[in-house]
mmCIF file of the C-alpha atoms, coordinates in Angstrom:
data_MODEL
# 
_entry.id   MODEL 
# 
loop_
_atom_site.group_PDB 
_atom_site.id 
_atom_site.type_symbol 
_atom_site.label_atom_id 
_atom_site.label_alt_id 
_atom_site.label_comp_id 
_atom_site.label_asym_id 
_atom_site.label_entity_id 
_atom_site.label_seq_id 
_atom_site.pdbx_PDB_ins_code 
_atom_site.Cartn_x 
_atom_site.Cartn_y 
_atom_site.Cartn_z 
_atom_site.occupancy 
_atom_site.B_iso_or_equiv 
_atom_site.pdbx_formal_charge 
_atom_site.auth_seq_id 
_atom_site.auth_comp_id 
_atom_site.auth_asym_id 
_atom_site.auth_atom_id 
_atom_site.pdbx_PDB_model_num 
ATOM 1   C CA . MET A 1 1   ? -180.356 95.662 -137.427 1.00 0.00 ? 1   MET A CA 1 
ATOM 2   C CA . LYS A 1 2   ? -179.807 94.923 -141.113 1.00 0.00 ? 2   LYS A CA 1 
ATOM 3   C CA . ILE A 1 3   ? -176.323 94.823 -142.515 1.00 0.00 ? 3   ILE A CA 1 
ATOM 4   C CA . SER A 1 4   ? -176.026 95.990 -146.065 1.00 0.00 ? 4   SER A CA 1 
ATOM 5   C CA . PHE A 1 5   ? -174.040 94.140 -148.715 1.00 0.00 ? 5   PHE A CA 1 
ATOM 6   C CA . VAL A 1 6   ? -171.395 96.884 -148.688 1.00 0.00 ? 6   VAL A CA 1 
ATOM 7   C CA . SER A 1 7   ? -170.855 96.652 -144.939 1.00 0.00 ? 7   SER A CA 1 
ATOM 8   C CA . GLN A 1 8   ? -170.806 92.837 -145.163 1.00 0.00 ? 8   GLN A CA 1 
ATOM 9   C CA . ALA A 1 9   ? -168.140 93.057 -147.863 1.00 0.00 ? 9   ALA A CA 1 
ATOM 10  C CA . SER A 1 10  ? -166.138 95.464 -145.710 1.00 0.00 ? 10  SER A CA 1 
ATOM 11  C CA . TRP A 1 11  ? -166.481 93.136 -142.753 1.00 0.00 ? 11  TRP A CA 1 
ATOM 12  C CA . PHE A 1 12  ? -165.247 90.161 -144.802 1.00 0.00 ? 12  PHE A CA 1 
ATOM 13  C CA . ALA A 1 13  ? -162.376 92.249 -146.171 1.00 0.00 ? 13  ALA A CA 1 
ATOM 14  C CA . ALA A 1 14  ? -161.380 93.221 -142.631 1.00 0.00 ? 14  ALA A CA 1 
ATOM 15  C CA . ILE A 1 15  ? -161.458 89.572 -141.516 1.00 0.00 ? 15  ILE A CA 1 
ATOM 16  C CA . ALA A 1 16  ? -159.410 88.511 -144.558 1.00 0.00 ? 16  ALA A CA 1 
ATOM 17  C CA . LEU A 1 17  ? -156.878 91.259 -143.894 1.00 0.00 ? 17  LEU A CA 1 
ATOM 18  C CA . ALA A 1 18  ? -156.581 90.263 -140.236 1.00 0.00 ? 18  ALA A CA 1 
ATOM 19  C CA . ALA A 1 19  ? -156.083 86.620 -141.256 1.00 0.00 ? 19  ALA A CA 1 
ATOM 20  C CA . ALA A 1 20  ? -153.414 87.635 -143.771 1.00 0.00 ? 20  ALA A CA 1 
ATOM 21  C CA . PHE A 1 21  ? -151.516 89.576 -141.092 1.00 0.00 ? 21  PHE A CA 1 
ATOM 22  C CA . ALA A 1 22  ? -151.819 86.644 -138.683 1.00 0.00 ? 22  ALA A CA 1 
ATOM 23  C CA . LEU A 1 23  ? -150.428 84.259 -141.300 1.00 0.00 ? 23  LEU A CA 1 
ATOM 24  C CA . ALA A 1 24  ? -147.627 86.670 -142.177 1.00 0.00 ? 24  ALA A CA 1 
ATOM 25  C CA . GLY A 1 25  ? -146.711 86.906 -138.503 1.00 0.00 ? 25  GLY A CA 1 
ATOM 26  C CA . HIS A 1 26  ? -146.767 83.119 -138.242 1.00 0.00 ? 26  HIS A CA 1 
ATOM 27  C CA . SER A 1 27  ? -144.498 82.853 -141.285 1.00 0.00 ? 27  SER A CA 1 
ATOM 28  C CA . ALA A 1 28  ? -142.039 85.293 -139.753 1.00 0.00 ? 28  ALA A CA 1 
ATOM 29  C CA . VAL A 1 29  ? -141.966 83.220 -136.558 1.00 0.00 ? 29  VAL A CA 1 
ATOM 30  C CA . ALA A 1 30  ? -141.606 80.017 -138.567 1.00 0.00 ? 30  ALA A CA 1 
ATOM 31  C CA . GLN A 1 31  ? -138.720 81.518 -140.520 1.00 0.00 ? 31  GLN A CA 1 
ATOM 32  C CA . SER A 1 32  ? -136.956 82.628 -137.354 1.00 0.00 ? 32  SER A CA 1 
ATOM 33  C CA . GLU A 1 33  ? -137.334 79.072 -136.008 1.00 0.00 ? 33  GLU A CA 1 
ATOM 34  C CA . SER A 1 34  ? -136.443 77.502 -139.349 1.00 0.00 ? 34  SER A CA 1 
ATOM 35  C CA . SER A 1 35  ? -133.619 75.089 -139.784 1.00 0.00 ? 35  SER A CA 1 
ATOM 36  C CA . LYS A 1 36  ? -130.166 76.132 -138.836 1.00 0.00 ? 36  LYS A CA 1 
ATOM 37  C CA . THR A 1 37  ? -127.210 73.922 -139.695 1.00 0.00 ? 37  THR A CA 1 
ATOM 38  C CA . GLN A 1 38  ? -125.557 72.873 -136.473 1.00 0.00 ? 38  GLN A CA 1 
ATOM 39  C CA . THR A 1 39  ? -123.119 70.308 -135.168 1.00 0.00 ? 39  THR A CA 1 
ATOM 40  C CA . LEU A 1 40  ? -124.483 68.135 -132.377 1.00 0.00 ? 40  LEU A CA 1 
ATOM 41  C CA . THR A 1 41  ? -122.700 65.499 -130.301 1.00 0.00 ? 41  THR A CA 1 
ATOM 42  C CA . GLY A 1 42  ? -124.704 62.759 -128.647 1.00 0.00 ? 42  GLY A CA 1 
ATOM 43  C CA . THR A 1 43  ? -125.651 59.097 -128.652 1.00 0.00 ? 43  THR A CA 1 
ATOM 44  C CA . VAL A 1 44  ? -127.495 57.480 -131.572 1.00 0.00 ? 44  VAL A CA 1 
ATOM 45  C CA . SER A 1 45  ? -130.710 55.930 -130.284 1.00 0.00 ? 45  SER A CA 1 
ATOM 46  C CA . ASP A 1 46  ? -134.314 55.741 -131.462 1.00 0.00 ? 46  ASP A CA 1 
ATOM 47  C CA . THR A 1 47  ? -137.412 57.821 -130.809 1.00 0.00 ? 47  THR A CA 1 
ATOM 48  C CA . HIS A 1 48  ? -139.204 55.002 -128.985 1.00 0.00 ? 48  HIS A CA 1 
ATOM 49  C CA . CYS A 1 49  ? -136.523 54.457 -126.349 1.00 0.00 ? 49  CYS A CA 1 
ATOM 50  C CA . GLY A 1 50  ? -134.694 57.794 -126.254 1.00 0.00 ? 50  GLY A CA 1 
ATOM 51  C CA . ALA A 1 51  ? -132.029 57.761 -123.545 1.00 0.00 ? 51  ALA A CA 1 
ATOM 52  C CA . LYS A 1 52  ? -133.241 54.621 -121.753 1.00 0.00 ? 52  LYS A CA 1 
ATOM 53  C CA . HIS A 1 53  ? -133.597 51.486 -123.855 1.00 0.00 ? 53  HIS A CA 1 
ATOM 54  C CA . ALA A 1 54  ? -136.640 49.317 -123.229 1.00 0.00 ? 54  ALA A CA 1 
ATOM 55  C CA . MET A 1 55  ? -134.917 46.043 -124.076 1.00 0.00 ? 55  MET A CA 1 
ATOM 56  C CA . THR A 1 56  ? -132.404 45.427 -121.321 1.00 0.00 ? 56  THR A CA 1 
ATOM 57  C CA . ASN A 1 57  ? -131.401 41.977 -122.564 1.00 0.00 ? 57  ASN A CA 1 
ATOM 58  C CA . VAL A 1 58  ? -129.665 43.361 -125.681 1.00 0.00 ? 58  VAL A CA 1 
ATOM 59  C CA . SER A 1 59  ? -127.112 46.098 -126.327 1.00 0.00 ? 59  SER A CA 1 
ATOM 60  C CA . ALA A 1 60  ? -128.159 49.690 -126.942 1.00 0.00 ? 60  ALA A CA 1 
ATOM 61  C CA . ALA A 1 61  ? -127.159 49.259 -130.595 1.00 0.00 ? 61  ALA A CA 1 
ATOM 62  C CA . GLU A 1 62  ? -129.302 46.133 -131.021 1.00 0.00 ? 62  GLU A CA 1 
ATOM 63  C CA . CYS A 1 63  ? -132.270 47.746 -129.268 1.00 0.00 ? 63  CYS A CA 1 
ATOM 64  C CA . THR A 1 64  ? -131.986 50.828 -131.483 1.00 0.00 ? 64  THR A CA 1 
ATOM 65  C CA . ARG A 1 65  ? -131.861 48.721 -134.649 1.00 0.00 ? 65  ARG A CA 1 
ATOM 66  C CA . MET A 1 66  ? -134.847 46.598 -133.572 1.00 0.00 ? 66  MET A CA 1 
ATOM 67  C CA . CYS A 1 67  ? -136.936 49.638 -132.708 1.00 0.00 ? 67  CYS A CA 1 
ATOM 68  C CA . VAL A 1 68  ? -136.108 51.281 -136.049 1.00 0.00 ? 68  VAL A CA 1 
ATOM 69  C CA . LYS A 1 69  ? -137.067 48.079 -137.906 1.00 0.00 ? 69  LYS A CA 1 
ATOM 70  C CA . THR A 1 70  ? -140.457 48.175 -136.177 1.00 0.00 ? 70  THR A CA 1 
ATOM 71  C CA . GLY A 1 71  ? -141.171 51.792 -137.180 1.00 0.00 ? 71  GLY A CA 1 
ATOM 72  C CA . SER A 1 72  ? -139.302 54.037 -134.768 1.00 0.00 ? 72  SER A CA 1 
ATOM 73  C CA . LYS A 1 73  ? -137.034 56.777 -136.144 1.00 0.00 ? 73  LYS A CA 1 
ATOM 74  C CA . TYR A 1 74  ? -133.367 57.229 -135.384 1.00 0.00 ? 74  TYR A CA 1 
ATOM 75  C CA . ALA A 1 75  ? -132.728 59.768 -132.639 1.00 0.00 ? 75  ALA A CA 1 
ATOM 76  C CA . LEU A 1 76  ? -129.815 61.619 -131.124 1.00 0.00 ? 76  LEU A CA 1 
ATOM 77  C CA . VAL A 1 77  ? -129.734 61.912 -127.350 1.00 0.00 ? 77  VAL A CA 1 
ATOM 78  C CA . VAL A 1 78  ? -127.949 65.081 -126.230 1.00 0.00 ? 78  VAL A CA 1 
ATOM 79  C CA . GLY A 1 79  ? -128.217 65.436 -122.462 1.00 0.00 ? 79  GLY A CA 1 
ATOM 80  C CA . ASP A 1 80  ? -131.949 65.463 -121.661 1.00 0.00 ? 80  ASP A CA 1 
ATOM 81  C CA . LYS A 1 81  ? -132.955 66.321 -125.229 1.00 0.00 ? 81  LYS A CA 1 
ATOM 82  C CA . VAL A 1 82  ? -133.916 63.753 -127.869 1.00 0.00 ? 82  VAL A CA 1 
ATOM 83  C CA . TYR A 1 83  ? -133.714 64.872 -131.512 1.00 0.00 ? 83  TYR A CA 1 
ATOM 84  C CA . THR A 1 84  ? -135.540 62.946 -134.247 1.00 0.00 ? 84  THR A CA 1 
ATOM 85  C CA . LEU A 1 85  ? -133.162 62.282 -137.153 1.00 0.00 ? 85  LEU A CA 1 
ATOM 86  C CA . THR A 1 86  ? -133.822 61.956 -140.888 1.00 0.00 ? 86  THR A CA 1 
ATOM 87  C CA . GLY A 1 87  ? -131.318 61.153 -143.596 1.00 0.00 ? 87  GLY A CA 1 
ATOM 88  C CA . HIS A 1 88  ? -128.083 59.140 -143.549 1.00 0.00 ? 88  HIS A CA 1 
ATOM 89  C CA . GLU A 1 89  ? -129.883 56.096 -142.121 1.00 0.00 ? 89  GLU A CA 1 
ATOM 90  C CA . LYS A 1 90  ? -127.065 53.720 -143.143 1.00 0.00 ? 90  LYS A CA 1 
ATOM 91  C CA . ASP A 1 91  ? -124.558 55.804 -141.164 1.00 0.00 ? 91  ASP A CA 1 
ATOM 92  C CA . LEU A 1 92  ? -126.925 56.057 -138.212 1.00 0.00 ? 92  LEU A CA 1 
ATOM 93  C CA . ASP A 1 93  ? -127.377 52.278 -138.271 1.00 0.00 ? 93  ASP A CA 1 
ATOM 94  C CA . LYS A 1 94  ? -123.602 51.848 -138.336 1.00 0.00 ? 94  LYS A CA 1 
ATOM 95  C CA . TYR A 1 95  ? -123.199 54.078 -135.246 1.00 0.00 ? 95  TYR A CA 1 
ATOM 96  C CA . ALA A 1 96  ? -126.298 52.889 -133.329 1.00 0.00 ? 96  ALA A CA 1 
ATOM 97  C CA . GLY A 1 97  ? -125.640 53.060 -129.585 1.00 0.00 ? 97  GLY A CA 1 
ATOM 98  C CA . GLN A 1 98  ? -122.428 55.050 -130.083 1.00 0.00 ? 98  GLN A CA 1 
ATOM 99  C CA . THR A 1 99  ? -121.516 58.666 -129.413 1.00 0.00 ? 99  THR A CA 1 
ATOM 100 C CA . VAL A 1 100 ? -121.300 60.623 -132.649 1.00 0.00 ? 100 VAL A CA 1 
ATOM 101 C CA . SER A 1 101 ? -120.854 64.112 -133.936 1.00 0.00 ? 101 SER A CA 1 
ATOM 102 C CA . LEU A 1 102 ? -123.329 64.985 -136.634 1.00 0.00 ? 102 LEU A CA 1 
ATOM 103 C CA . GLN A 1 103 ? -124.166 67.989 -138.729 1.00 0.00 ? 103 GLN A CA 1 
ATOM 104 C CA . GLY A 1 104 ? -127.620 68.819 -139.903 1.00 0.00 ? 104 GLY A CA 1 
ATOM 105 C CA . ALA A 1 105 ? -130.417 71.296 -140.311 1.00 0.00 ? 105 ALA A CA 1 
ATOM 106 C CA . VAL A 1 106 ? -132.035 71.627 -136.882 1.00 0.00 ? 106 VAL A CA 1 
ATOM 107 C CA . THR A 1 107 ? -135.676 72.644 -136.663 1.00 0.00 ? 107 THR A CA 1 
ATOM 108 C CA . GLY A 1 108 ? -137.024 72.361 -133.147 1.00 0.00 ? 108 GLY A CA 1 
ATOM 109 C CA . GLU A 1 109 ? -136.410 68.758 -132.123 1.00 0.00 ? 109 GLU A CA 1 
ATOM 110 C CA . ASN A 1 110 ? -135.894 67.487 -135.675 1.00 0.00 ? 110 ASN A CA 1 
ATOM 111 C CA . VAL A 1 111 ? -132.594 67.206 -137.514 1.00 0.00 ? 111 VAL A CA 1 
ATOM 112 C CA . LYS A 1 112 ? -132.108 66.594 -141.209 1.00 0.00 ? 112 LYS A CA 1 
ATOM 113 C CA . VAL A 1 113 ? -128.685 64.945 -141.063 1.00 0.00 ? 113 VAL A CA 1 
ATOM 114 C CA . THR A 1 114 ? -126.005 65.973 -143.563 1.00 0.00 ? 114 THR A CA 1 
ATOM 115 C CA . SER A 1 115 ? -123.051 64.064 -142.049 1.00 0.00 ? 115 SER A CA 1 
ATOM 116 C CA . VAL A 1 116 ? -122.268 61.648 -139.213 1.00 0.00 ? 116 VAL A CA 1 
ATOM 117 C CA . SER A 1 117 ? -118.909 60.693 -137.740 1.00 0.00 ? 117 SER A CA 1 
ATOM 118 C CA . PRO A 1 118 ? -117.643 59.142 -134.495 1.00 0.00 ? 118 PRO A CA 1 
ATOM 119 C CA . ALA A 1 119 ? -117.220 61.716 -131.740 1.00 0.00 ? 119 ALA A CA 1 
ATOM 120 C CA . SER A 1 120 ? -113.606 62.567 -131.077 1.00 0.00 ? 120 SER A CA 1 
# 
């Protein structure tokens, strides 16, 4: 069966339209899951170790700092969940191993930190 140029163009237009709707649906989902500013309370750690530090011969703060120096990211451990943190690295370094309250834009398991303070 031969497909004419017109029917091929219609077929491509239908595929393009379907792709556009799929992308629009994905964007709507992404927007509904987009960052929401929240306040979280947890312990400052790193993404390599999470809740359980690998180096048992040093404090949690020292382990966190060493892991970050070797490429790990700061993290916040809240219960069983580990959030990857960006921003305010000096504050996070200051509070490494401590329980803090932080505010930030939360997207999934990532937090763009806007403020950090000791937990009360």
